[in-house]
ZAGUMAR-601838 format. One line per field, with one value per residue (C-alpha): x, y, z; residue in one letter; residue number from 0. Coordinates in nm, 4 decimals, always signed. Layout:
REM residues N
X c(X;...);
Y c(Y;...);
Z c(Z;...);
residuo c(A;...);
num c(NUM;...);
REM end
This chain:
REM residues 567
X c(+8.2564;+8.3276;+8.1664;+7.9599;+7.7884;+7.6657;+7.4016;+7.2209;+7.5144;+7.5226;+7.1429;+7.1275;+7.3922;+7.2208;+6.8835;+7.0365;+7.2233;+6.9138;+6.7225;+6.9915;+7.0788;+6.8289;+6.4980;+6.5567;+6.6645;+6.3631;+6.1227;+6.2989;+6.2375;+5.8720;+5.8176;+5.9374;+5.6366;+5.3753;+5.1688;+5.2050;+5.5683;+5.4886;+5.5493;+5.2265;+4.9848;+4.7597;+4.8387;+5.1318;+5.2692;+5.5572;+5.4362;+5.7458;+5.9860;+5.7921;+5.8144;+6.1862;+6.2917;+6.0618;+6.2194;+6.5115;+6.6486;+6.7140;+6.9679;+7.1330;+7.1451;+7.3152;+7.5564;+7.6481;+7.7006;+7.9187;+8.1279;+8.1696;+8.2638;+8.5006;+8.6575;+8.7190;+8.8627;+9.1088;+9.2199;+9.2520;+9.4341;+9.6842;+9.7422;+9.7554;+9.9678;+10.2261;+10.2454;+10.2784;+10.5554;+10.7428;+10.7324;+10.7957;+11.0228;+11.2368;+11.4964;+11.2495;+11.3723;+11.1576;+10.9482;+10.7917;+10.6634;+10.5412;+10.3388;+10.1740;+10.0926;+9.9299;+9.7306;+9.6237;+9.3334;+9.1494;+9.0635;+8.8745;+8.5234;+8.4472;+8.1524;+8.3757;+8.6361;+8.3602;+8.2436;+8.5993;+8.6330;+8.2922;+8.4276;+8.7464;+8.6111;+8.2505;+8.2003;+8.0207;+8.2364;+8.5030;+8.8265;+9.0429;+8.8177;+8.8389;+9.2192;+9.2104;+8.9745;+9.1851;+9.5176;+9.4123;+9.1263;+8.8745;+8.5037;+8.4444;+8.6635;+8.7672;+8.6846;+8.3501;+8.3513;+7.9771;+8.0369;+8.0865;+8.4590;+8.4657;+8.2934;+8.5468;+8.8345;+8.7178;+8.6249;+8.9653;+9.1356;+8.9301;+9.0044;+9.3803;+9.4747;+9.2773;+9.4474;+9.7853;+9.7225;+9.6133;+9.9101;+10.1903;+10.2148;+10.2161;+10.5028;+10.6906;+10.6650;+10.7775;+11.0906;+11.3704;+11.5172;+11.2622;+11.3812;+11.7482;+11.7002;+11.5347;+11.8070;+12.0762;+11.9081;+11.9382;+11.5782;+11.5231;+11.2786;+10.9827;+10.9981;+11.0426;+10.7330;+10.5172;+10.6457;+10.7093;+10.5586;+10.2117;+10.1629;+10.2807;+10.0662;+9.7640;+9.5717;+9.6204;+9.5434;+9.2302;+9.1091;+9.1673;+8.9874;+8.6852;+8.6792;+8.6962;+8.4153;+8.1957;+8.2724;+8.2322;+7.8966;+7.7489;+7.9079;+7.6771;+7.8819;+8.0591;+7.7797;+7.5290;+7.7342;+7.8453;+7.5888;+7.2496;+7.2559;+7.2810;+7.0580;+7.3479;+7.2591;+7.4137;+7.2115;+7.2908;+7.2123;+6.8955;+6.7676;+6.8336;+6.6625;+6.3530;+6.3360;+6.3842;+6.3054;+6.0297;+5.6833;+5.4446;+5.7025;+5.5319;+5.4617;+5.8383;+5.9008;+5.8143;+6.0367;+6.3219;+6.2780;+6.2840;+6.6012;+6.7547;+6.6877;+6.8368;+7.1417;+7.1948;+7.2240;+7.5178;+7.6816;+7.6458;+7.8322;+8.1128;+8.1284;+8.1470;+8.4347;+8.6134;+8.5816;+8.7080;+9.0134;+9.1070;+9.0520;+9.2943;+9.5697;+9.7782;+9.8510;+10.0805;+10.2703;+10.6283;+10.7115;+10.8805;+11.0889;+11.4005;+11.4763;+11.5073;+11.5079;+11.3209;+11.5421;+11.5025;+11.5121;+11.7437;+11.5412;+11.8403;+11.7308;+11.3653;+11.3631;+11.2402;+10.9609;+10.8568;+10.8464;+10.6518;+10.3901;+10.3317;+10.3206;+10.0717;+9.8430;+9.8582;+9.7809;+9.4787;+9.3422;+9.4000;+9.5642;+9.3575;+9.0052;+9.0644;+9.2113;+8.9021;+8.6731;+8.8633;+8.8554;+8.4813;+8.4141;+8.5819;+8.4056;+8.0679;+7.9394;+8.0552;+8.3518;+8.6665;+9.0086;+9.1279;+9.3230;+9.0095;+8.8304;+9.1074;+8.9870;+8.6381;+8.7512;+8.6236;+8.4882;+8.1234;+8.0202;+8.1976;+8.0460;+7.7016;+7.7515;+7.8501;+7.5341;+7.3127;+7.1246;+7.0266;+7.3926;+7.4751;+7.2043;+7.3353;+7.6877;+7.5749;+7.3683;+7.6705;+7.8925;+7.6703;+7.5293;+7.8821;+8.0131;+7.7168;+7.7173;+8.0907;+8.0556;+7.7696;+7.9269;+8.2663;+8.1153;+7.9089;+8.2187;+8.4099;+8.1267;+8.1022;+8.4772;+8.4865;+8.1840;+8.3095;+8.6738;+8.6353;+8.2992;+8.2045;+7.8997;+7.6422;+7.5579;+7.9100;+7.9342;+7.5945;+7.6977;+8.0206;+7.8323;+7.5734;+7.8443;+8.0230;+7.7110;+7.6768;+7.9963;+7.7859;+7.4930;+7.5179;+7.4253;+7.1438;+7.0039;+7.0292;+6.8624;+6.5733;+6.5431;+6.5161;+6.2434;+6.0476;+6.1166;+6.0019;+5.7126;+5.6007;+5.6870;+5.5134;+5.5043;+5.8805;+5.8848;+6.2337;+6.1471;+6.2670;+6.4632;+6.8381;+6.7951;+6.7263;+7.0627;+7.2368;+7.0739;+7.1755;+7.5384;+7.5786;+7.4651;+7.6759;+8.0044;+7.9631;+8.1693;+8.4793;+8.4775;+8.4071;+8.6905;+8.9273;+8.8325;+8.8681;+9.2086;+9.3368;+9.1787;+9.3349;+9.6730;+9.5724;+9.6377;+9.3348;+9.5661;+9.5520;+9.1790;+9.2055;+9.4599;+9.2286;+8.9330;+9.1477;+9.2095;+8.8334;+8.7663;+8.4395;+8.4434;+8.3231;+8.6038;+8.8635;+8.7443;+8.7436;+9.0861;+9.2800;+9.1223;+8.9951;+9.3207;+9.5202;+9.2680;+9.1954;+9.4307;+9.2877;+8.9300;+8.9857;+9.1390;+8.8319;+8.6076;+8.7785;+8.7603;+8.3835;+8.3401;+8.5250;+8.3218;+7.9861;+8.0635;+8.1277;+7.8607;+7.5980;+7.3739;+7.2197;+7.1771;+7.0142;+6.7589;+6.6761;+6.6686;+6.3770;+6.2957;+6.5005;+6.7972;+6.9751;+7.3541;+7.6366;+7.6708;+7.2978;+7.3092;+7.6110;+7.4303;+7.1233;+7.3386;+7.5108;+7.2000;+7.0044;+7.2364;+7.4413;+7.7931;+7.9651;+7.7883;+7.8515;+8.2221;+8.2406;+8.0805;+8.3167;+8.6253;+8.5287;+8.4373;+8.7854;+8.9410;+8.7403;+8.8264;+9.1960;+9.1938;+9.0076;+9.2409;+9.5511;+9.4068;+9.3268;+9.6814;+9.8300;+9.6164;+9.6912;+10.0637;+10.0215;+9.9113;+9.9758;+10.2389;+10.0695;+10.1788;+10.3685;+10.3229);
Y c(-1.6163;-1.8380;-2.1601;-1.9978;-1.7985;-2.1223;-2.2201;-2.4263;-2.6715;-2.7255;-2.7468;-2.9856;-3.2139;-3.2118;-3.3032;-3.5780;-3.7324;-3.7134;-3.8963;-4.1610;-4.2237;-4.0764;-4.1510;-4.5296;-4.5508;-4.3450;-4.5702;-4.8753;-4.7327;-4.6539;-5.0012;-5.1611;-5.0073;-5.0959;-5.4148;-5.5107;-5.4030;-5.1517;-4.7822;-4.6322;-4.8900;-4.8038;-4.8705;-4.8447;-5.0854;-5.2816;-5.6190;-5.6857;-5.5856;-5.8071;-6.0971;-6.0445;-5.9838;-6.2570;-6.5158;-6.7028;-6.7594;-6.3847;-6.3928;-6.6960;-6.4928;-6.2015;-6.4427;-6.6037;-6.2599;-6.1443;-6.4634;-6.4448;-6.0746;-6.1010;-6.4205;-6.2583;-5.9477;-6.1352;-6.3892;-6.1363;-5.8855;-6.1448;-6.2961;-5.9684;-5.8049;-6.0848;-6.0801;-5.6993;-5.7129;-5.9842;-5.7903;-5.4393;-5.4832;-5.7912;-5.8947;-6.1311;-6.2215;-6.1678;-5.8954;-5.7873;-6.1388;-6.1618;-5.8404;-5.9765;-6.3105;-6.1341;-5.8852;-6.1246;-6.2807;-5.9489;-6.0540;-6.3600;-6.2556;-6.3855;-6.5988;-6.7686;-6.8275;-6.9818;-7.1985;-7.3175;-7.4189;-7.5854;-7.8036;-7.8644;-7.9280;-8.0402;-8.3227;-8.5319;-8.5121;-8.2430;-8.3151;-8.2805;-8.5168;-8.7663;-8.7479;-8.8111;-9.1067;-9.2661;-9.2136;-9.3123;-9.5480;-9.3371;-9.3722;-9.0011;-8.6982;-8.4745;-8.1387;-7.9585;-7.6112;-7.5646;-7.4455;-7.1126;-7.1877;-7.2663;-6.9365;-6.7450;-6.9267;-6.8406;-6.4805;-6.4343;-6.5416;-6.2794;-5.9990;-6.0452;-5.8336;-5.5373;-5.5676;-5.5934;-5.2735;-5.0885;-5.1978;-5.2147;-4.8363;-4.7963;-5.0467;-4.8869;-4.5323;-4.5934;-4.3978;-4.6478;-4.3983;-4.5230;-4.8821;-4.7776;-4.5850;-4.8870;-5.1233;-4.8839;-4.9058;-5.2845;-5.3718;-5.6963;-5.7496;-5.8814;-5.5686;-5.3423;-5.4980;-5.4535;-5.1101;-4.9407;-5.1236;-5.1879;-4.8406;-4.6618;-4.8837;-4.8379;-4.6001;-4.8248;-5.1392;-4.9920;-4.8521;-5.1887;-5.3661;-5.1356;-5.1772;-5.5568;-5.5590;-5.3551;-5.5794;-5.8979;-5.7778;-5.6894;-5.9272;-6.1780;-6.3670;-6.6217;-6.6710;-6.7001;-6.9588;-7.1704;-7.1005;-7.0786;-7.4325;-7.5819;-7.3284;-7.1414;-6.7729;-6.4378;-6.1171;-6.0443;-6.3958;-6.4089;-6.0902;-6.2293;-6.5546;-6.3779;-6.1540;-6.4216;-6.7668;-6.7379;-6.8113;-6.5238;-6.2630;-5.9420;-6.0811;-6.0932;-5.7259;-5.5959;-5.8531;-5.7653;-5.3959;-5.4602;-5.6689;-5.4098;-5.1123;-5.2958;-5.3958;-5.0481;-4.8940;-5.1242;-5.0556;-4.6783;-4.7008;-4.8964;-4.6487;-4.3572;-4.5288;-4.5970;-4.2346;-4.1065;-4.3328;-4.2433;-3.8720;-3.8812;-4.0685;-3.7514;-3.7671;-4.0624;-3.9239;-4.0513;-3.9531;-3.6163;-3.4297;-3.6204;-3.9041;-4.2503;-4.6141;-4.8586;-5.1051;-5.4591;-5.7456;-6.0268;-6.3455;-6.5757;-6.9378;-6.8318;-6.6992;-7.0328;-7.0374;-6.6832;-6.7617;-7.0810;-6.8811;-6.6484;-6.9445;-7.1220;-6.8195;-6.7947;-7.1662;-7.1421;-6.8104;-6.8478;-7.1592;-7.4331;-7.2848;-7.1439;-7.4741;-7.6598;-7.4087;-7.4529;-7.8330;-7.8323;-7.6071;-7.8665;-8.1764;-8.2951;-8.3523;-8.2839;-8.5104;-8.4929;-8.4611;-8.7975;-8.9439;-9.1305;-8.7995;-8.6464;-8.8022;-8.6631;-8.3024;-8.0598;-7.7148;-7.8146;-7.6005;-7.2962;-7.3459;-7.3766;-7.0428;-6.8719;-7.0084;-6.9103;-6.5909;-6.5295;-6.5400;-6.2950;-6.0582;-6.0868;-6.0087;-5.6989;-5.5963;-5.6251;-5.4273;-5.1266;-5.1119;-5.1199;-4.8538;-4.6203;-4.6626;-4.5939;-4.2825;-4.1352;-4.2068;-4.0693;-3.7405;-3.7195;-3.7869;-3.5063;-3.2614;-3.3722;-3.3359;-2.9925;-2.8698;-2.9988;-2.8903;-2.5675;-2.4438;-2.2344;-2.1950;-2.4419;-2.7745;-2.8965;-3.1222;-3.2731;-3.3439;-3.5039;-3.7181;-3.8346;-3.9291;-4.1334;-4.2987;-4.5798;-4.7353;-4.8604;-4.9786;-5.3339;-5.3981;-5.6167;-5.3220;-5.0828;-5.3380;-5.3852;-5.0107;-4.9457;-5.2085;-5.0095;-4.6833;-4.7958;-5.0067;-4.6889;-4.4437;-4.6421;-4.3300;-4.3786;-4.6977;-4.8340;-5.1366;-5.4534;-5.2566;-5.1956;-4.8403;-4.9550;-5.1340;-4.8145;-4.6207;-4.8906;-4.9075;-4.5294;-4.5343;-4.8359;-4.7096;-4.3401;-4.3692;-4.5071;-4.2713;-3.9609;-4.0511;-4.1135;-3.7834;-3.5911;-3.7464;-3.6309;-3.2855;-3.2193;-3.2318;-2.9571;-2.6115;-2.3783;-2.1060;-2.2767;-2.2143;-1.8717;-1.7663;-1.8838;-1.6928;-1.3827;-1.4056;-1.4069;-1.7839;-1.9169;-2.1949;-2.4447;-2.3439;-2.3682;-2.7176;-2.8289;-2.6865;-2.7172;-2.9480;-3.2194;-3.2754;-3.3036;-3.5399;-3.7423;-4.0367;-4.0854;-4.0470;-4.2933;-4.5360;-4.5027;-4.5472;-4.8744;-4.9921;-4.9330;-5.1114;-5.4153;-5.4276;-5.3775;-5.6619;-5.8994;-5.7676;-6.0248;-5.9375;-5.6142;-5.7582;-6.0694;-5.8689;-5.6312;-5.8839;-5.8816;-6.0293;-5.7665;-5.6855;-6.0134;-5.9702;-6.2211;-6.2681;-6.3384;-6.5853;-6.7552;-6.7753;-6.9264;-7.1974;-7.2758;-7.2725;-7.4568;-7.7578;-7.6827;-7.6355;-7.7051;-7.4161;-7.1965;-7.2821;-7.1970;-6.8562;-6.8067;-6.8756;-6.6112;-6.3678;-6.4134;-6.3454;-6.0233;-5.9216;-5.9841;-5.7551;-5.4808;-5.5082;-5.4819;-5.1679;-5.0261;-5.0891;-4.9350;-4.6243;-4.5946;-4.5844;-4.3143;-4.0384;-3.6884;-3.4994;-3.2767;-2.9140;-2.7948;-2.4763);
Z c(+3.7556;+4.0590;+4.1646;+4.4348;+4.1575;+4.0051;+4.2620;+4.0002;+3.9842;+4.3589;+4.3791;+4.0839;+4.2321;+4.5686;+4.4190;+4.2045;+4.4985;+4.7170;+4.4434;+4.3952;+4.7593;+5.0050;+4.8288;+4.7988;+5.1647;+5.2740;+5.0844;+5.2289;+5.5765;+5.4989;+5.3519;+5.6745;+5.8547;+5.5896;+5.6418;+5.2740;+5.2493;+4.9722;+5.0558;+4.9148;+5.0562;+5.3498;+5.7119;+5.9477;+6.2051;+6.3472;+6.2273;+6.0162;+6.2934;+6.5354;+6.2907;+6.2317;+6.5936;+6.7215;+6.4952;+6.6608;+6.3119;+6.2799;+6.5617;+6.4074;+6.0846;+6.2631;+6.4296;+6.0973;+5.9420;+6.2332;+6.2311;+5.8541;+5.8529;+6.1507;+6.0159;+5.6772;+5.8425;+6.0643;+5.8030;+5.5180;+5.7403;+5.8607;+5.5169;+5.3278;+5.5976;+5.5944;+5.2138;+5.2061;+5.4670;+5.2774;+4.9506;+5.0814;+5.3857;+5.3203;+5.0636;+4.8978;+4.5460;+4.2349;+4.3967;+4.0680;+4.0063;+4.3657;+4.3276;+4.0117;+4.1796;+4.4754;+4.2656;+3.9878;+4.1868;+4.1415;+3.7844;+3.9136;+4.0237;+4.3767;+4.2659;+4.0071;+4.2781;+4.4907;+4.1992;+4.1408;+4.5038;+4.4971;+4.2153;+4.4148;+4.7648;+4.7321;+4.9865;+4.7257;+4.4147;+4.4618;+4.2785;+4.5901;+4.7835;+4.4980;+4.5206;+4.8950;+4.8518;+4.5802;+4.7611;+5.1129;+5.0311;+5.2217;+5.1514;+5.2071;+5.1425;+5.4356;+5.2712;+5.2776;+5.1271;+5.1973;+5.5542;+5.7287;+5.7485;+5.3770;+5.3007;+5.5138;+5.3407;+4.9887;+5.0717;+5.2363;+4.9136;+4.7281;+4.9788;+5.0192;+4.7109;+4.8466;+5.1869;+5.0178;+4.8179;+5.1331;+5.3470;+5.0892;+5.0611;+5.4390;+5.4727;+5.1849;+5.3224;+5.6821;+5.7656;+5.8506;+6.1000;+6.3526;+6.3190;+6.3184;+6.6420;+6.8019;+6.6828;+6.8090;+7.1488;+7.1388;+7.0444;+6.8554;+6.5697;+6.7776;+6.9949;+6.6911;+6.5345;+6.8454;+6.9512;+6.6147;+6.3173;+6.4587;+6.6193;+6.3036;+6.0843;+6.3117;+6.0789;+5.7753;+5.9786;+6.1354;+5.8035;+5.6368;+5.9226;+5.8965;+5.5179;+5.5497;+5.8064;+5.5724;+5.2748;+5.4781;+5.6079;+5.2703;+5.0157;+4.8463;+4.5871;+4.8080;+5.0680;+4.7848;+4.5971;+4.8924;+5.1652;+4.9962;+4.8488;+5.2018;+5.3797;+5.5416;+5.5224;+5.6030;+5.5780;+5.2133;+5.0892;+5.3020;+5.1378;+4.7889;+4.8871;+5.0212;+4.7147;+4.4484;+4.5871;+4.8456;+4.7184;+4.7585;+4.6567;+4.7708;+5.1179;+5.1820;+5.0941;+5.4413;+5.6088;+5.3732;+5.4546;+5.8313;+5.8024;+5.5719;+5.8003;+6.0995;+5.9020;+5.7557;+6.1021;+6.1770;+5.8406;+5.8788;+6.2089;+6.0407;+5.7517;+5.9965;+6.1801;+5.8498;+5.7432;+6.0772;+6.0643;+5.7082;+5.7786;+6.0733;+5.8896;+5.8560;+6.2310;+6.1576;+5.8568;+5.8401;+5.4809;+5.4611;+5.2111;+5.3232;+5.0851;+5.2346;+5.1402;+5.3647;+5.5473;+5.4174;+5.6606;+5.5544;+5.5246;+5.4890;+5.4884;+5.5119;+5.1547;+5.0282;+5.2863;+5.1944;+4.8230;+4.8969;+5.0913;+4.7955;+4.5551;+4.7829;+4.7878;+4.4083;+4.3800;+4.6105;+4.4791;+4.1036;+3.9683;+4.1335;+4.0993;+3.7510;+3.6298;+3.7544;+3.5841;+3.2581;+3.2929;+3.3657;+3.0657;+2.8403;+2.9755;+2.8364;+3.1907;+3.5469;+3.6174;+3.8346;+3.6775;+3.5449;+3.2537;+3.1426;+3.0752;+2.8614;+2.5303;+2.5980;+2.6365;+2.3766;+2.3004;+2.2754;+2.5748;+2.4307;+2.0842;+2.2417;+2.4148;+2.0904;+1.9258;+2.2201;+2.1299;+2.4931;+2.5928;+2.3143;+2.4363;+2.7933;+2.6744;+2.4872;+2.7898;+3.0203;+2.7826;+2.7241;+3.0784;+3.2233;+2.9850;+3.0294;+3.4088;+3.4242;+3.2082;+3.4089;+3.7487;+3.6397;+3.5195;+3.8381;+4.0508;+3.8758;+3.9431;+4.3059;+4.3623;+4.1989;+4.3946;+4.7307;+4.6934;+4.4959;+4.6162;+4.9160;+5.1314;+5.2494;+5.0952;+5.0199;+5.3258;+5.2518;+4.8919;+5.0142;+5.2682;+5.0160;+4.7668;+5.0374;+5.1792;+4.9191;+5.0597;+5.3507;+5.1393;+5.0035;+4.6422;+4.7715;+4.9707;+4.6781;+4.4527;+4.6944;+4.7589;+4.3849;+4.3596;+4.6180;+4.4327;+4.0902;+4.2080;+4.3853;+4.1046;+3.8324;+3.6144;+3.5625;+3.3498;+3.4285;+3.6422;+3.4710;+3.2067;+3.1612;+3.2887;+3.6435;+3.6338;+3.5234;+3.8072;+4.0555;+3.9430;+3.9381;+4.3021;+4.4042;+4.2574;+4.3331;+4.6539;+4.4824;+4.1850;+4.3930;+4.6363;+4.3431;+4.1773;+4.5038;+4.5794;+4.2397;+4.2514;+4.5933;+4.4181;+4.1715;+4.3127;+4.2824;+4.1480;+3.8081;+3.7791;+3.9422;+3.6811;+3.4034;+3.5489;+3.5921;+3.2160;+3.1559;+3.1393;+3.2732;+3.5390;+3.2779;+3.0417;+3.3211;+3.4078;+3.0426;+2.9490;+3.2784;+3.5367;+3.3037;+3.1074;+3.4305;+3.5894;+3.2760;+3.3448;+3.6950;+3.5689;+3.2855;+3.5332;+3.7560;+3.4489;+3.3547;+3.7177;+3.7228;+3.3872;+3.5236;+3.8446;+3.6729;+3.4323;+3.7242;+3.9651;+4.0634;+4.3589;+4.2255;+3.8751;+4.0239;+4.2222;+3.9366;+3.6539;+3.4123;+3.0742;+2.8918;+3.1184;+3.2040;+3.2220;+3.1798;+3.5555;+3.5912;+3.3027;+3.4597;+3.7940;+3.6311;+3.4714;+3.8004;+4.0221;+3.7522;+3.7603;+3.4469;+3.5893;+3.2566;+3.0869;+3.3909;+3.3782;+3.0078;+3.0709;+3.3639;+3.1544;+2.8998;+3.1769;+3.3284;+2.9861;+2.9561;+3.3136;+3.2480;+2.9430;+3.1288;+3.4293;+3.2087;+3.0491;+3.3940;+3.5199;+3.2057;+3.2379;+3.6105;+3.5352;+3.2675;+3.5027;+3.3790;+3.5800;+3.8313;+3.8598;+4.1665;+4.3593);
residuo c(X;X;X;X;X;X;X;X;X;X;X;X;X;X;X;X;X;X;X;X;X;X;X;X;X;X;X;X;X;X;X;X;X;X;X;X;X;X;X;X;X;X;X;X;X;X;X;X;X;X;X;X;X;X;X;X;X;X;X;X;X;X;X;X;X;X;X;X;X;X;X;X;X;X;X;X;X;X;X;X;X;X;X;X;X;X;X;X;X;X;X;X;X;X;X;X;X;X;X;X;X;X;X;X;X;X;X;X;X;X;X;X;X;X;X;X;X;X;X;X;X;X;X;X;X;X;X;X;X;X;X;X;X;X;X;X;X;X;X;X;X;X;X;X;X;X;X;X;X;X;X;X;X;X;X;X;X;X;X;X;X;X;X;X;X;X;X;X;X;X;X;X;X;X;X;X;X;X;X;X;X;X;X;X;X;X;X;X;X;X;X;X;X;X;X;X;X;X;X;X;X;X;X;X;X;X;X;X;X;X;X;X;X;X;X;X;X;X;X;X;X;X;X;X;X;X;X;X;X;X;X;X;X;X;X;X;X;X;X;X;X;X;X;X;X;X;X;X;X;X;X;X;X;X;X;X;X;X;X;X;X;X;X;X;X;X;X;X;X;X;X;X;X;X;X;X;X;X;X;X;X;X;X;X;X;X;X;X;X;X;X;X;X;X;X;X;X;X;X;X;X;X;X;X;X;X;X;X;X;X;X;X;X;X;X;X;X;X;X;X;X;X;X;X;X;X;X;X;X;X;X;X;X;X;X;X;X;X;X;X;X;X;X;X;X;X;X;X;X;X;X;X;X;X;X;X;X;X;X;X;X;X;X;X;X;X;X;X;X;X;X;X;X;X;X;X;X;X;X;X;X;X;X;X;X;X;X;X;X;X;X;X;X;X;X;X;X;X;X;X;X;X;X;X;X;X;X;X;X;X;X;X;X;X;X;X;X;X;X;X;X;X;X;X;X;X;X;X;X;X;X;X;X;X;X;X;X;X;X;X;X;X;X;X;X;X;X;X;X;X;X;X;X;X;X;X;X;X;X;X;X;X;X;X;X;X;X;X;X;X;X;X;X;X;X;X;X;X;X;X;X;X;X;X;X;X;X;X;X;X;X;X;X;X;X;X;X;X;X;X;X;X;X;X;X;X;X;X;X;X;X;X;X;X;X;X;X;X;X;X;X;X;X;X;X;X;X;X;X;X;X;X;X;X;X;X;X;X;X;X;X;X;X;X;X;X;X;X;X;X;X;X;X;X;X;X;X;X;X;X;X;X;X;X;X;X;X);
num c(0;1;2;3;4;5;6;7;8;9;10;11;12;13;14;15;16;17;18;19;20;21;22;23;24;25;26;27;28;29;30;31;32;33;34;35;36;37;38;39;40;41;42;43;44;45;46;47;48;49;50;51;52;53;54;55;56;57;58;59;60;61;62;63;64;65;66;67;68;69;70;71;72;73;74;75;76;77;78;79;80;81;82;83;84;85;86;87;88;89;90;91;92;93;94;95;96;97;98;99;100;101;102;103;104;105;106;107;108;109;110;111;112;113;114;115;116;117;118;119;120;121;122;123;124;125;126;127;128;129;130;131;132;133;134;135;136;137;138;139;140;141;142;143;144;145;146;147;148;149;150;151;152;153;154;155;156;157;158;159;160;161;162;163;164;165;166;167;168;169;170;171;172;173;174;175;176;177;178;179;180;181;182;183;184;185;186;187;188;189;190;191;192;193;194;195;196;197;198;199;200;201;202;203;204;205;206;207;208;209;210;211;212;213;214;215;216;217;218;219;220;221;222;223;224;225;226;227;228;229;230;231;232;233;234;235;236;237;238;239;240;241;242;243;244;245;246;247;248;249;250;251;252;253;254;255;256;257;258;259;260;261;262;263;264;265;266;267;268;269;270;271;272;273;274;275;276;277;278;279;280;281;282;283;284;285;286;287;288;289;290;291;292;293;294;295;296;297;298;299;300;301;302;303;304;305;306;307;308;309;310;311;312;313;314;315;316;317;318;319;320;321;322;323;324;325;326;327;328;329;330;331;332;333;334;335;336;337;338;339;340;341;342;343;344;345;346;347;348;349;350;351;352;353;354;355;356;357;358;359;360;361;362;363;364;365;366;367;368;369;370;371;372;373;374;375;376;377;378;379;380;381;382;383;384;385;386;387;388;389;390;391;392;393;394;395;396;397;398;399;400;401;402;403;404;405;406;407;408;409;410;411;412;413;414;415;416;417;418;419;420;421;422;423;424;425;426;427;428;429;430;431;432;433;434;435;436;437;438;439;440;441;442;443;444;445;446;447;448;449;450;451;452;453;454;455;456;457;458;459;460;461;462;463;464;465;466;467;468;469;470;471;472;473;474;475;476;477;478;479;480;481;482;483;484;485;486;487;488;489;490;491;492;493;494;495;496;497;498;499;500;501;502;503;504;505;506;507;508;509;510;511;512;513;514;515;516;517;518;519;520;521;522;523;524;525;526;527;528;529;530;531;532;533;534;535;536;537;538;539;540;541;542;543;544;545;546;547;548;549;550;551;552;553;554;555;556;557;558;559;560;561;562;563;564;565;566);
REM end
């Protein structure tokens, strides 16, 4: 029995994906035309669009979002590209250590990175500003992290590891014959870079740029932590503010929907461009069956400078902010680093957290919601990959598109769309419960897991399943005994990745929080925004410990991939 004889699987997947992805977006669109902002209420009109487009602040909001996204893209691309080039194409010493130092910031959630830098560079009492004032006798420190530039700086630190992972493979896999031919012709390194490196890296660079623009346009953690307190908004933080802080609540739903629909059009265009660029990457393949070793540029006297650059990034992205978080978690009140405070350090904040029943409930909530969400989305991704790659007939492209679509939908948008869905479908009692979080996270992380599953399944030749079916095995049996064991390491790696990201996710959990579904990240945010930075720092320290353990497990599983069969 072949896959095309299982129409119920394809139909079931299609209906499920339409429910998860299309229905929330449709209700978001309908809500934008409703006077009350609620999809089932009477009346239609453009009142919310008129209010949004007629507000000069909306264009300032779009400008801030564009500047933030473009700034993050340029800075992260330059920084990550330089670091990837140093590690992969030069004779930099201690490359293994350098790779760890560049990748390690991924264990620090962006909002914790932003909190660490708020403690370091707050204009009022940041530790670095206190150092400048004491050393130079200034009355006011020169640093202010609560600016658009400060937001770009912190978000860049968070994005560099992703850029490095995207570009490192491209640098590593470039055939050195191209450079050797150029050097034989008398070309020097600047010309080789502009005429060979950049053109050959164009697909990876453009894909990374599109990815960074999407992330910079939809991310909430850093703009929410550093921008909202001073009234500096981008689209994502403005939506969270309207949904959680504006008095009147329901009256803001229509405005949120109008902003969301406008923003989604732009993000869909970016996602389409990203998909086109990654789909055409095979036009620039330079790795063939011929073995080669990339040529390493001799750094000479610049080795020290190169190592200092990597150490500086590690200091800014991990060591400095994490040290301040740890210090703050040990102090009885907010205080800069000083010898006078050392005798007052203690574990009181950490003991208080262990005795806090609400914090215990939030921890348990984060654990089981993350594990259940990861399990559901991994199984769904396997079914999507198998249906798209092994199936025939109509519907496969639509399933593939729906599984990719959440990449362009911010967590804030999905959170708001689900509010519309379950305020409208009151017969489904999940609003304000942990189940709405599971639904949200399955939707948010479907793109990554389905891409990961598809990338692995592409490497499995269909003849393996065809041979099993020729021997009388059903498709389900072939998947269980052949496909699943071969894909298991990659699927488990994706599962752990989703667990880690759900545990640290903030914007969706913040929008969908209720009395019975608060997570660790929401509890941490409430401490920070409620003026209890010491408690927030203590929660953050333990969250980093948990993220470190999960990341180590993920890396270990990623390296233990089962050998894939050859033709």
